[in-house]
N, C-alpha and C positions, 0 to 999 in steps of 0.2 A: 457518605451515602453508599449503601451496599449495592453492588452490581449483581443482578440476578441472572444475567445471561443475554445472549444475542437475540435481537429482534430483527431478523433479516428482511430486507426489502425483497419482494418477489419480482417486481417489474419496474421499468422506468416510469410507467404511469403512476404507480404507488408513490415513488419518490417525488414525482412532479406534484401530486396532490398534497403530499406532506409539506413541500416547500410553499405551495400556494396558501396553505392554511396559516403559515407563519407571517404572511405579508398582510399589511393593512388592506381592508376591503376595497378601498378606492384605487389600489394599485394592482389588484389581482388580474383584471382583464388584460392590462398591458403586459404583465409578466407572463400570463398564460399564452398570449400571442407570440411573445418572444421565444418562449420554450417550444411552442409548436413549430415555429419557423425554423428552429435549430434542432429539431428532434433527431436528425441523423447524427448528431454529435454524441448522443447518449445511447448506449447499447445495454440490453438486458444481460448479455453474456459476452465475455471477451472472445475473440476468435480463437480457434483451436490451435495449439502449437506455439512454438517460439515466435517472437517478432521476426520480421523479414531481415535478412542479412543487410547490414548497412556498411559493410566493408571495413569495419573496425573490429579487431579481435582483442577482447579484454583479457588481461592476465593480472594476477596478484603476484607481485614480486616479493619474495621472502628473503629474510636475512640469511646469509650463508650457513650459519650454525643452527638454523631452525629445524626443530623436530616436530612431527605431527602432534597437534594439540587436540585432545578430546576431553570435553568436560561432561560431567554427569548431568542428566536432565534435572530440571527443577521440578519440584513437587507440584502437581496440578490437582485442582479439585475435580470431582467427577464431571461437572459441567464443562470445565476447561478441557478435560481429557476428551470428552465427546466432541467439543468444538475443534480440537486439534485433529482428531480422526476425520472429521467432516472436511475441514480445510485441506488436509493432505489428500484425501480422496478426490476432492474437486481439482486440486492442482495436478494430480496424476492423470485424471481424466482429460484435462485440458492440454496435457503434454508439456506443461511448464516445468515439471520436475520428473525425476526418475529414481528408482531405487539405487542406493549407493552402498558400496562396501569399503568406502574410503576410511583410512585410519583417522581422518580429521572429523571432528564433531563439535557442535555448539548447541547449548540448551535453548529452548524457546520459552517465551512467556506471553501473556495476553494483556493488552491494554484496552480499556473500554473507549469506544469512539463516542462522539456526541449523540449519534443517532441510536445508541444502544447496542450496536454490533461490537464485536471484538476484533482488534487488529493483532495478528500474530507478529511478534517481534523475535528476532534471532539475536542472541547475545554473542557477538563476535569479538568481545573485548580480548579474549585470549589470543585469537588469530591476529588482532590488530597489534599486539605486542611483538609479534615476530614478522610483521610486514614492514617492508622498506617504505618510508613515508614519501608521499608524492611531493615533488618539488614545485608544483604549480598550485598555489593556494586558490581556494574558491573566492569569488568576488565578494566584497563587503556588502552587507544588506543595504546600508544607506546609499551606496552608489547605485545599486540595482533599483531602489525606490526612486532615486533622482531621475533615472532614465524613463520612468513612467510619465514624467512631465506633470501636467496639470489635470490628470484624470481624476474624476470625482468618485467613481464607483469601481470597486474591485470585486471579483468573485472567486470562489474556491470551487474548482471542479475536481471532485473525487473520482479519478479515472479508474474506479474499481480496482484499486491497489495495484495498478499495472503501469507499465511503460510501453504498451503496445503501440 
């Protein structure tokens, strides 16, 4: 299937309507009431700036012999180039990124999302090769699922690609 480009949701209300249309008619009223009751969980736009300080300073530990890695950008179609410029403009305006003159660099690519929008992905494989591996592995997915107990329903909240 050829992906023609992003179809961005303009508001939370549009996203809600899109989800309601996917549900069987007999369940729509209950879902609508649930979404309306929890409307404060969904925002049209992320707050400006970085998330609040949580007292943890993140750092990437590099191997002692590591030299700065900079990879050439991947080739983008005109639509992907336009999408990249728009996403970077949005991230700059929100204060989530800033211009950099670092000798480090990683290429980007776009992956289509189910709703037709594009997710920007950064290829950090070259950086990962010179990074000291974390000694604390992530928990196994089957153990995480076991913790959910006997829950019957699960949902995916796309938090506007952020961790705010």
